C-alpha positions in Angstrom: 54.0 15.6 95.4 55.3 12.1 96.3 53.8 8.7 95.4 52.3 8.0 99.0 50.9 11.4 98.9 49.6 10.9 95.8 47.6 7.8 96.0 46.3 9.0 99.4 45.1 12.3 97.7 43.6 10.7 94.6 42.2 7.5 96.2 39.7 10.0 98.5 38.8 11.9 95.4 38.2 8.6 93.7 36.2 6.7 96.7 34.1 9.8 97.1 33.3 10.3 92.9 32.6 6.6 93.1 29.6 7.2 95.8 28.3 10.4 94.0 27.9 8.6 90.9 25.8 6.3 92.4 28.4 3.4 91.6 27.6 1.9 95.3 26.3 -1.7 93.6 29.9 -2.1 92.3 31.2 -1.5 95.6 29.0 -4.7 96.8 29.5 -6.6 93.8 33.0 -6.5 94.3 32.7 -7.2 98.6 35.0 -4.0 99.1 36.6 -3.9 102.3 36.4 -1.0 104.7 39.5 0.1 103.5 39.4 -0.8 99.6 42.5 -0.6 97.1 42.1 1.6 94.3 43.3 -1.1 91.9 41.1 -3.6 92.9 38.5 -1.5 90.6 38.1 -2.8 87.1 40.0 -0.6 84.3 36.4 0.9 83.1 35.5 1.8 86.4 39.1 3.7 86.9 38.9 5.2 83.6 35.7 6.8 84.2 37.3 8.1 87.7 39.8 9.7 86.1 37.7 11.2 83.4 35.8 13.3 86.4 39.2 14.8 87.6 39.5 18.4 86.5 42.8 19.4 87.9 45.9 18.2 85.8 48.0 17.9 88.6 45.6 15.4 90.1 45.8 13.2 86.8 49.6 13.6 87.5 49.3 12.1 91.1 46.9 9.2 89.8 49.7 8.6 87.1 52.4 8.6 89.6 50.7 6.0 92.2 52.1 3.1 89.9 52.9 1.5 86.7 49.3 0.0 85.9 47.4 3.6 86.9 50.7 5.5 84.6 49.6 3.4 81.5 46.0 4.2 82.2 45.8 7.9 81.7 49.3 9.1 80.5 48.4 8.4 76.8 44.9 9.7 77.3 43.6 11.8 80.1 47.0 13.5 80.8 47.7 14.3 76.9 44.2 15.5 76.3 43.6 17.9 79.6 45.4 20.9 79.0 46.0 21.6 75.2 48.4 24.6 74.2 48.0 25.1 70.5 47.9 27.3 67.3 44.5 27.4 65.6 45.6 26.1 62.7 45.8 22.7 64.1 43.0 21.3 62.2 43.6 17.9 62.7 43.1 17.9 66.3 40.1 19.9 66.0 38.7 17.3 63.7 39.3 14.7 66.1 37.9 16.4 69.2 34.9 16.9 67.0 34.3 13.7 65.8 35.5 12.0 69.0 33.2 12.3 72.3 35.4 10.5 74.1 38.6 12.8 73.8 36.5 15.8 73.5 35.3 15.1 77.1 38.5 14.8 78.5 39.6 18.4 77.6 39.6 20.7 80.3 41.7 24.0 79.4 42.7 24.9 75.9 44.8 27.6 75.1 44.8 29.2 71.4 48.2 30.6 70.8 49.4 33.4 68.0 50.6 31.9 64.9 53.6 34.1 65.2 54.6 34.5 68.8 56.9 37.5 68.0 53.9 39.7 66.8 52.9 39.9 70.5 55.2 42.8 72.3 57.8 41.1 74.4 56.7 43.0 77.5 53.5 41.0 77.2 54.7 37.8 75.8 56.9 37.3 78.5 54.1 36.9 81.1 51.8 34.7 79.0 52.1 30.7 78.7 53.2 30.3 75.1 55.1 26.8 74.9 52.8 24.2 73.0 51.2 21.4 74.9 49.5 18.8 72.4 48.8 15.1 72.4 51.8 12.7 70.8 49.9 12.0 67.8 49.7 15.6 66.7 53.2 17.0 67.7 54.3 16.8 64.0 51.2 18.3 62.8 51.7 21.4 65.3 54.0 23.2 63.2 52.5 22.2 59.6 49.2 23.2 59.4 48.9 26.7 61.1 48.6 28.2 57.7 47.3 25.6 55.6 43.4 26.7 56.2 41.8 30.2 55.8 41.1 31.9 58.9 37.1 31.3 58.8 38.0 27.7 57.8 39.9 27.0 61.0 37.4 29.3 63.1 35.1 26.7 62.1 36.5 23.7 63.1 37.5 24.9 66.2 33.8 25.5 66.6 33.1 21.9 65.8 35.7 21.1 68.2 34.2 23.2 71.4 30.5 21.8 70.9 31.7 18.8 71.4 33.7 19.7 75.1 31.1 19.6 77.8 34.1 19.9 80.6 35.8 22.6 79.6 36.7 24.7 82.3 39.4 27.3 81.1 39.7 29.0 77.6 42.7 31.4 76.8 43.0 33.1 73.1 46.3 34.5 72.4 45.8 34.7 68.8 44.4 37.1 66.2 41.0 38.2 67.2 38.4 35.6 66.8 35.1 35.5 65.4 31.6 35.8 67.3 31.0 32.2 66.9 33.8 31.3 69.1 32.6 33.5 71.6 28.9 32.5 71.1 29.7 28.5 71.4 32.1 29.1 74.5 28.8 30.9 76.1 26.7 28.7 75.4 28.7 25.5 76.9 28.0 27.0 80.3 31.2 25.6 81.8 33.7 28.0 81.1 35.1 29.2 84.2 38.1 31.0 83.5 38.5 33.4 80.8 42.1 34.9 79.1 41.8 36.8 76.3 44.7 39.4 74.6 42.6 41.7 72.5 45.6 43.6 70.8 45.2 45.2 67.1 47.7 43.8 65.0 48.4 43.6 61.4 45.1 41.9 60.7 44.9 39.2 58.0 42.4 39.8 54.9 39.4 38.0 56.4 39.5 40.1 59.5 37.4 43.1 59.6 38.7 46.0 61.6 35.8 46.2 64.0 35.7 43.0 64.9 37.5 43.6 68.3 36.6 40.8 71.0 35.9 42.6 73.9 33.3 44.6 72.4 31.2 42.1 70.6 28.1 41.4 71.5 28.7 37.3 71.9 31.9 38.1 74.2 29.8 40.3 76.6 27.5 37.0 77.0 29.2 35.3 79.2 28.1 34.1 82.8 29.3 32.2 85.6 33.0 33.1 85.0 35.7 32.8 88.4 38.5 34.3 86.9 38.5 36.7 83.8 41.7 38.2 82.2 41.3 40.5 79.4 44.0 42.9 78.0 42.7 44.9 74.9 43.4 48.3 73.2 40.0 48.2 71.5 38.8 50.8 73.6 42.0 52.8 72.8 40.4 53.3 69.2 37.0 55.1 70.0 36.8 58.9 68.9 34.6 60.0 71.7 35.1 59.0 75.6 35.8 55.4 76.3 33.0 53.2 76.9 33.5 49.9 78.7 30.3 49.8 80.4 28.8 46.8 78.5 31.8 45.2 79.8 31.6 46.2 83.5 28.3 45.3 83.5 28.7 42.0 82.4 31.3 41.2 85.2 28.9 42.8 87.4 25.7 41.2 86.4 26.7 37.8 85.2 30.1 36.9 87.3 29.2 37.3 90.6 31.5 34.2 92.1 34.3 36.1 90.5 37.9 35.0 92.3 39.9 36.7 89.7 39.8 40.0 87.6 42.5 41.9 85.3 41.7 44.1 83.3 44.2 46.0 81.0 42.7 48.7 78.8 45.6 50.0 76.7 44.7 53.8 76.5 48.4 55.2 75.1 46.5 57.4 72.4 43.7 58.5 74.1 43.1 61.3 75.8 40.6 59.7 78.8 40.9 56.9 80.6 38.1 54.3 81.7 36.1 55.2 85.0 36.3 52.3 87.7 33.4 53.9 89.7 30.8 51.1 87.8 33.1 48.3 89.2 34.0 49.8 93.2 30.5 50.9 93.5 30.0 47.0 93.7 30.4 44.9 96.2 28.9 41.7 95.3 32.4 39.6 94.7 32.9 38.2 98.2 35.3 35.5 97.1 37.5 38.0 95.2 41.2 37.3 95.6 42.9 39.2 92.9 42.3 42.5 91.1 44.6 44.2 88.1 43.5 47.0 86.7 45.0 49.2 84.3 43.9 52.1 81.8 41.2 53.1 84.8 40.4 56.3 87.0 38.2 56.4 89.9 36.7 59.1 92.2 38.2 58.9 95.5 34.9 58.0 97.5 34.6 54.7 95.6 38.1 53.2 96.1 38.6 52.6 100.3 34.4 51.3 100.7 35.6 48.8 97.7 38.5 47.4 99.0 37.3 47.4 102.8 34.2 45.5 101.4 36.6 42.4 99.7 38.6 41.3 102.9 39.8 38.2 101.0 41.6 40.1 98.6 45.3 39.0 98.3 46.6 40.7 95.3 46.1 44.4 94.1 47.2 46.1 91.2 45.8 49.6 90.8 46.8 52.1 87.7 48.6 55.5 88.0 45.3 57.5 87.7 43.8 56.0 90.6 42.3 57.8 92.7 43.2 61.1 91.7 44.0 64.3 93.3 41.8 63.7 96.3 44.4 60.9 97.0 44.4 62.0 100.7 40.8 61.4 101.4 41.1 57.5 100.7 41.2 56.1 104.1 41.0 52.4 105.0 39.0 51.1 108.1 40.5 49.2 111.2 40.9 45.8 110.2 40.6 45.8 106.3 42.1 44.3 103.7 43.5 41.8 106.4 44.8 38.9 103.8 46.5 41.2 101.5 49.8 40.4 100.5 51.0 42.3 97.5 50.1 46.2 96.8 51.2 47.6 93.4 50.2 51.1 93.0 51.5 54.6 92.9 53.1 56.3 95.8 50.0 58.6 96.8 48.0 55.8 96.4 50.2 53.5 98.6 50.6 56.8 101.0 47.1 56.7 101.5 46.2 53.0 101.9 49.3 52.7 104.7 48.1 55.5 106.5 46.1 53.6 109.0 48.3 51.3 110.9 45.3 48.8 111.8 44.6 47.7 107.8 46.5 45.9 105.6 48.7 44.5 108.4 49.6 41.4 106.5 51.1 42.8 103.4 54.3 41.5 102.7 55.0 43.2 99.2 54.9 46.7 97.8 55.4 47.6 94.5 55.4 50.5 92.0 56.0 53.4 94.2 59.0 55.8 94.3 60.8 58.3 96.9 61.2 61.3 94.8 62.2 64.3 96.6 60.4 66.6 93.6 58.4 65.9 91.1 55.7 66.9 88.6 52.4 66.2 90.9 49.7 66.5 87.5 51.8 63.9 85.7 50.4 61.7 88.3 46.9 62.0 87.4 44.4 62.1 84.7 43.6 65.7 83.5 40.4 64.2 82.2 38.9 62.1 84.7 35.9 62.7 86.6 37.3 62.7 89.6 35.5 64.7 92.1 38.3 67.4 92.4 37.6 68.5 88.9 34.0 69.7 89.5 36.2 73.2 90.9 39.1 73.0 88.8 37.8 71.9 85.3 39.4 75.2 84.1 42.5 75.3 85.8 46.0 75.3 83.9 48.0 72.4 84.2 51.6 72.5 84.5 53.7 69.6 82.9 57.0 70.9 83.4 57.4 72.5 87.3 58.8 70.2 90.0 57.7 70.7 93.5 57.8 69.1 96.7 56.1 65.7 96.9 53.1 65.9 98.9 52.8 62.5 99.5 56.6 60.9 100.3 56.6 61.5 103.9 53.4 59.9 104.3 54.7 57.2 102.1 57.5 56.6 104.3 55.4 56.8 107.6 53.2 54.2 106.2 55.8 51.4 105.4 57.3 52.2 109.0 53.9 51.6 110.2 53.7 48.1 108.6 56.3 46.0 109.4 55.0 42.8 107.6 56.6 44.8 104.6 59.6 42.7 103.4 60.0 43.4 99.7 59.8 46.8 97.8 60.0 47.5 94.5 60.8 51.0 93.1 60.1 53.1 90.6 61.7 56.3 89.3 62.0 58.4 86.2 65.5 57.5 86.0 67.5 54.3 86.2 69.5 56.4 89.3 68.2 55.9 92.8 69.9 58.1 95.5 71.5 56.4 97.9 69.8 58.4 100.5 66.5 57.4 99.6 67.7 53.6 100.4 69.2 54.6 103.8 65.8 56.6 104.8 63.9 53.4 103.5 66.5 50.9 105.6 65.8 53.4 108.7 61.8 53.1 108.4 61.5 49.6 107.8 64.8 47.4 108.5 63.0 44.1 108.4 63.0 44.6 104.5 64.5 41.5 102.8 64.1 42.2 99.0 64.6 45.8 97.2 64.1 45.9 93.4 65.2 49.1 91.5 64.3 50.2 88.0 65.6 48.2 85.5 67.1 45.8 87.8 65.7 42.2 89.4 64.8 42.0 92.8 67.7 42.0 94.9 67.8 39.9 98.5 69.2 42.4 101.2 69.6 40.6 104.1 69.8 36.9 105.8 68.7 35.9 109.1 71.5 37.7 110.7 72.0 40.7 108.6 70.4 43.8 109.1 69.3 46.2 106.0 71.9 48.8 106.6 74.9 51.1 104.9 77.0 48.0 104.5 74.6 45.9 102.1 73.5 49.2 100.4 77.0 49.7 99.4 77.2 45.9 98.1 74.1 46.0 95.9 75.2 45.2 92.4 72.8 48.2 91.2 73.1 52.1 90.3 72.8 54.8 92.9 73.4 58.4 92.6 74.6 60.5 95.8 
């Protein structure tokens, strides 16, 4: 954003805030003209206005207006709006706990792990792990992570959180936190965005094994969230059927304004995944934009009604086990998902969702599908799920060795052809080689594709505005093919 745009955007917000806060008398005392100048206001008033801007980008815009505003906001508002640091930065927590002015500036707080390499690289690469602390704590950031005990560090953080009445976003990427942290955040009632990494790692001695975040009572008391992101493996540790119902009930009952929902439940060691049916039977999130589910299964009768009742969905990620053997029963009605831009799911799910050419007409990116001619069907579904199909096949012997012709491949290719808005396809296959015939078939069905990603390779631009997706392009791709 340029300086002129920053002035215009910030001036409008600031003037609205002045009126909203009841400072009309100040206006009259200053004899403000019809078009007032921001710098005509006294510094104290400008400081109060800046304190009411939640978004860090707006603070940046304000700082770019001129040297005067930059000096006003850069050393206080800008540095305390969005902080990312480790739990051991006790000097900062003590400052916030005793300084209401600076604590009131905090809008976003991210607790980083003491050692980022304790997190798997596939997870680490998708997290904001770069430290961002006020200048006066730069030297402390690398020294205090191991000074205090875990309990003492958490207690200091809790004292700081209690003095942060404007905190909007909280991210936790450290070791499992104590109940006091979640109780304090819930009691604040201001947190709208919550992102938590709850993965069992090598635990310090003060952390008991049962302190999983996602299953604790204090964590499940949050209300009014608009963004919820949880990656957890606590449900994989249960001996019986995984029970995520308390977590799902919190989201359904307490978070009616959700706009973004990410639930990644790692179930690598468990025989069953978690049923998503309680979520999919809920149609009470009219503003839902992003949906990411992993570690779930569902019955086929719940998926399409849920998607059809959430027209503002833009990005959807569905796990491999959804919806199950009765995937062909999933049908989107005309006009469903008009705002969908990205769909990531297995081939059978995509084949079903793309069957209707009058639904998902704005879809541009399709990910996670394959064009395998032969496959092991049972590998695509959860044999411990509660899909309706299992009512009549519970005693069947399942075959995890025999490869048969794909029952959905032709329908998937046809679905892609029926959606000319799709310009990007990311393929997933068992091997790192993709038959050239598959890519040529895709080129024939969807010549408008401009980006193709193959296993273990980044997305590759295929065409310019004057080049078609054809055999010449396929032969020039820097990726492995097989004949």
